[in-house]
MARMARKE-935881 format. One record per residue (C-alpha): residue number from 1; residue in one letter; x, y, z. Coordinates in pm, whole numbers, m for minus. Each point is the difference from the previous one (the first is absolute). Layout:
BEGIN
<pt><seq>NUM</seq><type>A</type><X>X</X><Y>Y</Y><Z>Z</Z></pt>
...
END
This chain:
BEGIN
<pt><seq>1</seq><type>S</type><X>2341</X><Y>9934</Y><Z>3276</Z></pt>
<pt><seq>2</seq><type>D</type><X>241</X><Y>275</Y><Z>m95</Z></pt>
<pt><seq>3</seq><type>R</type><X>m291</X><Y>227</Y><Z>m93</Z></pt>
<pt><seq>4</seq><type>L</type><X>m163</X><Y>m36</Y><Z>342</Z></pt>
<pt><seq>5</seq><type>M</type><X>334</X><Y>45</Y><Z>180</Z></pt>
<pt><seq>6</seq><type>H</type><X>51</X><Y>322</Y><Z>m197</Z></pt>
<pt><seq>7</seq><type>R</type><X>m349</X><Y>118</Y><Z>101</Z></pt>
<pt><seq>8</seq><type>H</type><X>73</X><Y>m101</Y><Z>362</Z></pt>
<pt><seq>9</seq><type>D</type><X>327</X><Y>198</Y><Z>m2</Z></pt>
<pt><seq>10</seq><type>F</type><X>m175</X><Y>301</Y><Z>m154</Z></pt>
<pt><seq>11</seq><type>Y</type><X>m276</X><Y>m22</Y><Z>262</Z></pt>
<pt><seq>12</seq><type>V</type><X>245</X><Y>m19</Y><Z>289</Z></pt>
<pt><seq>13</seq><type>G</type><X>192</X><Y>297</Y><Z>m141</Z></pt>
<pt><seq>14</seq><type>S</type><X>m321</X><Y>200</Y><Z>m42</Z></pt>
<pt><seq>15</seq><type>L</type><X>m72</X><Y>m37</Y><Z>373</Z></pt>
<pt><seq>16</seq><type>L</type><X>274</X><Y>255</Y><Z>63</Z></pt>
<pt><seq>17</seq><type>D</type><X>m187</X><Y>269</Y><Z>m194</Z></pt>
<pt><seq>18</seq><type>A</type><X>m259</X><Y>155</Y><Z>232</Z></pt>
<pt><seq>19</seq><type>S</type><X>m164</X><Y>183</Y><Z>m291</Z></pt>
<pt><seq>20</seq><type>N</type><X>m40</X><Y>m309</Y><Z>m218</Z></pt>
<pt><seq>21</seq><type>S</type><X>m372</X><Y>m61</Y><Z>m49</Z></pt>
<pt><seq>22</seq><type>A</type><X>16</X><Y>m310</Y><Z>m220</Z></pt>
<pt><seq>23</seq><type>Q</type><X>m275</X><Y>m235</Y><Z>112</Z></pt>
<pt><seq>24</seq><type>Q</type><X>193</X><Y>m321</Y><Z>57</Z></pt>
<pt><seq>25</seq><type>S</type><X>33</X><Y>m248</Y><Z>282</Z></pt>
<pt><seq>26</seq><type>L</type><X>223</X><Y>m300</Y><Z>53</Z></pt>
<pt><seq>27</seq><type>A</type><X>m138</X><Y>m351</Y><Z>55</Z></pt>
<pt><seq>28</seq><type>N</type><X>252</X><Y>m255</Y><Z>132</Z></pt>
<pt><seq>29</seq><type>S</type><X>m137</X><Y>m351</Y><Z>19</Z></pt>
<pt><seq>30</seq><type>D</type><X>105</X><Y>m360</Y><Z>42</Z></pt>
<pt><seq>31</seq><type>A</type><X>32</X><Y>m252</Y><Z>281</Z></pt>
<pt><seq>32</seq><type>G</type><X>85</X><Y>108</Y><Z>355</Z></pt>
<pt><seq>33</seq><type>Q</type><X>349</X><Y>68</Y><Z>136</Z></pt>
<pt><seq>34</seq><type>T</type><X>138</X><Y>130</Y><Z>m332</Z></pt>
<pt><seq>35</seq><type>G</type><X>92</X><Y>353</Y><Z>109</Z></pt>
<pt><seq>36</seq><type>K</type><X>m296</X><Y>200</Y><Z>m132</Z></pt>
<pt><seq>37</seq><type>S</type><X>m68</X><Y>185</Y><Z>325</Z></pt>
<pt><seq>38</seq><type>T</type><X>373</X><Y>34</Y><Z>64</Z></pt>
<pt><seq>39</seq><type>D</type><X>37</X><Y>170</Y><Z>m338</Z></pt>
<pt><seq>40</seq><type>A</type><X>m285</X><Y>240</Y><Z>77</Z></pt>
<pt><seq>41</seq><type>N</type><X>141</X><Y>81</Y><Z>344</Z></pt>
<pt><seq>42</seq><type>I</type><X>354</X><Y>55</Y><Z>m135</Z></pt>
<pt><seq>43</seq><type>I</type><X>m132</X><Y>226</Y><Z>m281</Z></pt>
<pt><seq>44</seq><type>T</type><X>m198</X><Y>214</Y><Z>244</Z></pt>
<pt><seq>45</seq><type>Q</type><X>289</X><Y>15</Y><Z>252</Z></pt>
<pt><seq>46</seq><type>V</type><X>242</X><Y>109</Y><Z>m273</Z></pt>
<pt><seq>47</seq><type>I</type><X>m239</X><Y>265</Y><Z>m133</Z></pt>
<pt><seq>48</seq><type>S</type><X>m65</X><Y>125</Y><Z>354</Z></pt>
<pt><seq>49</seq><type>N</type><X>378</X><Y>30</Y><Z>50</Z></pt>
<pt><seq>50</seq><type>L</type><X>43</X><Y>189</Y><Z>m328</Z></pt>
<pt><seq>51</seq><type>S</type><X>m295</X><Y>235</Y><Z>58</Z></pt>
<pt><seq>52</seq><type>H</type><X>63</X><Y>36</Y><Z>377</Z></pt>
<pt><seq>53</seq><type>A</type><X>m370</X><Y>m59</Y><Z>70</Z></pt>
<pt><seq>54</seq><type>E</type><X>m230</X><Y>m288</Y><Z>83</Z></pt>
<pt><seq>55</seq><type>I</type><X>m185</X><Y>m45</Y><Z>m329</Z></pt>
<pt><seq>56</seq><type>S</type><X>m151</X><Y>m347</Y><Z>22</Z></pt>
<pt><seq>57</seq><type>T</type><X>m277</X><Y>m165</Y><Z>196</Z></pt>
<pt><seq>58</seq><type>H</type><X>m145</X><Y>m348</Y><Z>25</Z></pt>
<pt><seq>59</seq><type>V</type><X>m354</X><Y>m25</Y><Z>m132</Z></pt>
<pt><seq>60</seq><type>E</type><X>m226</X><Y>m272</Y><Z>136</Z></pt>
<pt><seq>61</seq><type>N</type><X>m246</X><Y>m166</Y><Z>m238</Z></pt>
<pt><seq>62</seq><type>E</type><X>m282</X><Y>98</Y><Z>237</Z></pt>
<pt><seq>63</seq><type>V</type><X>48</X><Y>375</Y><Z>m52</Z></pt>
<pt><seq>64</seq><type>L</type><X>m47</X><Y>m40</Y><Z>m376</Z></pt>
<pt><seq>65</seq><type>K</type><X>m333</X><Y>m181</Y><Z>24</Z></pt>
<pt><seq>66</seq><type>D</type><X>m308</X><Y>198</Y><Z>m99</Z></pt>
<pt><seq>67</seq><type>G</type><X>m181</X><Y>m46</Y><Z>333</Z></pt>
<pt><seq>68</seq><type>N</type><X>283</X><Y>148</Y><Z>205</Z></pt>
<pt><seq>69</seq><type>Q</type><X>m105</X><Y>365</Y><Z>40</Z></pt>
<pt><seq>70</seq><type>F</type><X>298</X><Y>122</Y><Z>206</Z></pt>
<pt><seq>71</seq><type>G</type><X>270</X><Y>m242</Y><Z>m122</Z></pt>
<pt><seq>72</seq><type>L</type><X>206</X><Y>226</Y><Z>m225</Z></pt>
<pt><seq>73</seq><type>G</type><X>m44</X><Y>296</Y><Z>233</Z></pt>
<pt><seq>74</seq><type>A</type><X>105</X><Y>m199</Y><Z>307</Z></pt>
<pt><seq>75</seq><type>S</type><X>320</X><Y>m114</Y><Z>m173</Z></pt>
<pt><seq>76</seq><type>K</type><X>91</X><Y>364</Y><Z>m87</Z></pt>
<pt><seq>77</seq><type>I</type><X>80</X><Y>m119</Y><Z>m351</Z></pt>
<pt><seq>78</seq><type>W</type><X>19</X><Y>357</Y><Z>m135</Z></pt>
<pt><seq>79</seq><type>N</type><X>330</X><Y>57</Y><Z>186</Z></pt>
<pt><seq>80</seq><type>Y</type><X>188</X><Y>m255</Y><Z>m212</Z></pt>
<pt><seq>81</seq><type>R</type><X>115</X><Y>m61</Y><Z>m358</Z></pt>
<pt><seq>82</seq><type>I</type><X>28</X><Y>m381</Y><Z>13</Z></pt>
<pt><seq>83</seq><type>G</type><X>m246</X><Y>m253</Y><Z>139</Z></pt>
<pt><seq>84</seq><type>I</type><X>97</X><Y>m362</Y><Z>49</Z></pt>
<pt><seq>85</seq><type>V</type><X>m308</X><Y>m222</Y><Z>4</Z></pt>
<pt><seq>86</seq><type>N</type><X>49</X><Y>m259</Y><Z>273</Z></pt>
<pt><seq>87</seq><type>E</type><X>m50</X><Y>m347</Y><Z>m148</Z></pt>
<pt><seq>88</seq><type>Y</type><X>m243</X><Y>88</Y><Z>m275</Z></pt>
<pt><seq>89</seq><type>D</type><X>m321</X><Y>m203</Y><Z>35</Z></pt>
<pt><seq>90</seq><type>G</type><X>m90</X><Y>m3</Y><Z>m370</Z></pt>
<pt><seq>91</seq><type>K</type><X>m311</X><Y>214</Y><Z>37</Z></pt>
<pt><seq>92</seq><type>S</type><X>59</X><Y>332</Y><Z>176</Z></pt>
<pt><seq>93</seq><type>L</type><X>158</X><Y>184</Y><Z>m297</Z></pt>
<pt><seq>94</seq><type>N</type><X>m315</X><Y>m71</Y><Z>m201</Z></pt>
<pt><seq>95</seq><type>S</type><X>m203</X><Y>216</Y><Z>242</Z></pt>
<pt><seq>96</seq><type>S</type><X>m94</X><Y>355</Y><Z>m93</Z></pt>
<pt><seq>97</seq><type>N</type><X>262</X><Y>123</Y><Z>251</Z></pt>
<pt><seq>98</seq><type>G</type><X>271</X><Y>m213</Y><Z>m161</Z></pt>
<pt><seq>99</seq><type>K</type><X>m96</X><Y>101</Y><Z>m354</Z></pt>
<pt><seq>100</seq><type>S</type><X>m8</X><Y>371</Y><Z>82</Z></pt>
<pt><seq>101</seq><type>I</type><X>342</X><Y>m15</Y><Z>168</Z></pt>
<pt><seq>102</seq><type>I</type><X>152</X><Y>m187</Y><Z>m294</Z></pt>
<pt><seq>103</seq><type>G</type><X>m165</X><Y>237</Y><Z>m247</Z></pt>
<pt><seq>104</seq><type>G</type><X>107</X><Y>312</Y><Z>187</Z></pt>
<pt><seq>105</seq><type>D</type><X>m357</X><Y>121</Y><Z>48</Z></pt>
<pt><seq>106</seq><type>P</type><X>m51</X><Y>264</Y><Z>272</Z></pt>
<pt><seq>107</seq><type>K</type><X>m171</X><Y>m139</Y><Z>310</Z></pt>
<pt><seq>108</seq><type>T</type><X>m173</X><Y>143</Y><Z>302</Z></pt>
<pt><seq>109</seq><type>L</type><X>126</X><Y>m181</Y><Z>307</Z></pt>
<pt><seq>110</seq><type>Q</type><X>m226</X><Y>m23</Y><Z>303</Z></pt>
<pt><seq>111</seq><type>L</type><X>172</X><Y>53</Y><Z>334</Z></pt>
<pt><seq>112</seq><type>K</type><X>m141</X><Y>m80</Y><Z>342</Z></pt>
<pt><seq>113</seq><type>N</type><X>m103</X><Y>308</Y><Z>199</Z></pt>
<pt><seq>114</seq><type>V</type><X>165</X><Y>233</Y><Z>m256</Z></pt>
<pt><seq>115</seq><type>D</type><X>m109</X><Y>156</Y><Z>m327</Z></pt>
<pt><seq>116</seq><type>A</type><X>59</X><Y>m209</Y><Z>m312</Z></pt>
<pt><seq>117</seq><type>I</type><X>306</X><Y>80</Y><Z>m210</Z></pt>
<pt><seq>118</seq><type>S</type><X>57</X><Y>m10</Y><Z>m375</Z></pt>
<pt><seq>119</seq><type>W</type><X>287</X><Y>m220</Y><Z>m125</Z></pt>
<pt><seq>120</seq><type>D</type><X>145</X><Y>m15</Y><Z>m349</Z></pt>
<pt><seq>121</seq><type>P</type><X>198</X><Y>m327</Y><Z>m32</Z></pt>
<pt><seq>122</seq><type>K</type><X>173</X><Y>91</Y><Z>m329</Z></pt>
<pt><seq>123</seq><type>Q</type><X>349</X><Y>m33</Y><Z>155</Z></pt>
<pt><seq>124</seq><type>F</type><X>m96</X><Y>m300</Y><Z>217</Z></pt>
<pt><seq>125</seq><type>R</type><X>143</X><Y>m339</Y><Z>m107</Z></pt>
<pt><seq>126</seq><type>L</type><X>m97</X><Y>m349</Y><Z>110</Z></pt>
<pt><seq>127</seq><type>I</type><X>234</X><Y>m295</Y><Z>38</Z></pt>
<pt><seq>128</seq><type>V</type><X>m200</X><Y>m321</Y><Z>26</Z></pt>
<pt><seq>129</seq><type>P</type><X>189</X><Y>m310</Y><Z>120</Z></pt>
<pt><seq>130</seq><type>S</type><X>m219</X><Y>m311</Y><Z>m18</Z></pt>
<pt><seq>131</seq><type>N</type><X>41</X><Y>m373</Y><Z>45</Z></pt>
<pt><seq>132</seq><type>N</type><X>m323</X><Y>m65</Y><Z>m190</Z></pt>
<pt><seq>133</seq><type>G</type><X>52</X><Y>208</Y><Z>m313</Z></pt>
<pt><seq>134</seq><type>C</type><X>m153</X><Y>336</Y><Z>m75</Z></pt>
<pt><seq>135</seq><type>V</type><X>m362</X><Y>m31</Y><Z>m114</Z></pt>
<pt><seq>136</seq><type>L</type><X>m124</X><Y>320</Y><Z>m162</Z></pt>
<pt><seq>137</seq><type>M</type><X>m342</X><Y>m12</Y><Z>m161</Z></pt>
<pt><seq>138</seq><type>S</type><X>m8</X><Y>321</Y><Z>m199</Z></pt>
<pt><seq>139</seq><type>H</type><X>219</X><Y>39</Y><Z>m310</Z></pt>
<pt><seq>140</seq><type>A</type><X>45</X><Y>370</Y><Z>84</Z></pt>
<pt><seq>141</seq><type>V</type><X>148</X><Y>m98</Y><Z>337</Z></pt>
<pt><seq>142</seq><type>R</type><X>200</X><Y>m296</Y><Z>m134</Z></pt>
<pt><seq>143</seq><type>R</type><X>184</X><Y>208</Y><Z>m258</Z></pt>
<pt><seq>144</seq><type>R</type><X>132</X><Y>230</Y><Z>272</Z></pt>
<pt><seq>145</seq><type>F</type><X>188</X><Y>m280</Y><Z>177</Z></pt>
<pt><seq>146</seq><type>I</type><X>349</X><Y>m126</Y><Z>m68</Z></pt>
<pt><seq>147</seq><type>P</type><X>m14</X><Y>m373</Y><Z>79</Z></pt>
<pt><seq>148</seq><type>T</type><X>314</X><Y>m176</Y><Z>119</Z></pt>
<pt><seq>149</seq><type>T</type><X>50</X><Y>m352</Y><Z>131</Z></pt>
<pt><seq>150</seq><type>W</type><X>266</X><Y>m106</Y><Z>245</Z></pt>
<pt><seq>151</seq><type>K</type><X>200</X><Y>m317</Y><Z>31</Z></pt>
<pt><seq>152</seq><type>G</type><X>98</X><Y>m148</Y><Z>335</Z></pt>
<pt><seq>153</seq><type>T</type><X>358</X><Y>126</Y><Z>m8</Z></pt>
<pt><seq>154</seq><type>H</type><X>m29</X><Y>289</Y><Z>245</Z></pt>
<pt><seq>155</seq><type>C</type><X>63</X><Y>m23</Y><Z>372</Z></pt>
<pt><seq>156</seq><type>S</type><X>m225</X><Y>135</Y><Z>271</Z></pt>
<pt><seq>157</seq><type>M</type><X>84</X><Y>330</Y><Z>173</Z></pt>
<pt><seq>158</seq><type>E</type><X>m43</X><Y>m172</Y><Z>335</Z></pt>
<pt><seq>159</seq><type>S</type><X>295</X><Y>m231</Y><Z>m69</Z></pt>
<pt><seq>160</seq><type>M</type><X>234</X><Y>282</Y><Z>m109</Z></pt>
<pt><seq>161</seq><type>S</type><X>258</X><Y>170</Y><Z>217</Z></pt>
<pt><seq>162</seq><type>E</type><X>m16</X><Y>378</Y><Z>47</Z></pt>
<pt><seq>163</seq><type>A</type><X>313</X><Y>37</Y><Z>m216</Z></pt>
<pt><seq>164</seq><type>D</type><X>m164</X><Y>m197</Y><Z>m282</Z></pt>
<pt><seq>165</seq><type>K</type><X>m315</X><Y>213</Y><Z>27</Z></pt>
<pt><seq>166</seq><type>Q</type><X>204</X><Y>319</Y><Z>m16</Z></pt>
<pt><seq>167</seq><type>K</type><X>188</X><Y>m129</Y><Z>m305</Z></pt>
<pt><seq>168</seq><type>L</type><X>m334</X><Y>m67</Y><Z>m174</Z></pt>
<pt><seq>169</seq><type>I</type><X>m113</X><Y>353</Y><Z>80</Z></pt>
<pt><seq>170</seq><type>D</type><X>328</X><Y>152</Y><Z>m121</Z></pt>
<pt><seq>171</seq><type>D</type><X>m10</X><Y>m211</Y><Z>m317</Z></pt>
<pt><seq>172</seq><type>G</type><X>m368</X><Y>89</Y><Z>m37</Z></pt>
<pt><seq>173</seq><type>E</type><X>78</X><Y>371</Y><Z>6</Z></pt>
<pt><seq>174</seq><type>A</type><X>249</X><Y>m49</Y><Z>m283</Z></pt>
<pt><seq>175</seq><type>Y</type><X>m256</X><Y>m215</Y><Z>m185</Z></pt>
<pt><seq>176</seq><type>L</type><X>m275</X><Y>262</Y><Z>34</Z></pt>
<pt><seq>177</seq><type>K</type><X>234</X><Y>276</Y><Z>m118</Z></pt>
<pt><seq>178</seq><type>Y</type><X>83</X><Y>m222</Y><Z>m298</Z></pt>
<pt><seq>179</seq><type>C</type><X>m372</X><Y>m57</Y><Z>m75</Z></pt>
<pt><seq>180</seq><type>W</type><X>m68</X><Y>372</Y><Z>28</Z></pt>
END
């Protein structure tokens, strides 16, 4: 819908603002091979180019699960502003780790053989591409997500030439500046 596209554009533009602490994440869902992960990768590449820093990381479902004591610490999640959840499994964001990240609650991250560190995820954003939809149990968590669905009209990054990829990145930079 136009309303969700406007929210999507606003969200993408807000990724450029390192001091923005709005608690929102983006959930892209629909069938496979529709360009959801490509979109997330292009967005993070463009933002990295504009900010001249690596600001995104891939987040495995396993590190979000409650029983994984060193997961978030091992992924060095505190060094980044954007986390792309790899193929969301429908459950991991409902864990206490997932809820506290989405809510921007300070966390103590356990590290192996090193003292624990304190992390405040207020400027951390999640992009959640999923083939199975985005299942969020808690209303407080659900209302912080911008849901979008994709149609099978996008091509895969693997089938694109380097020139086409660079054009997407250049166009993406103009698009992000427009959103901002």
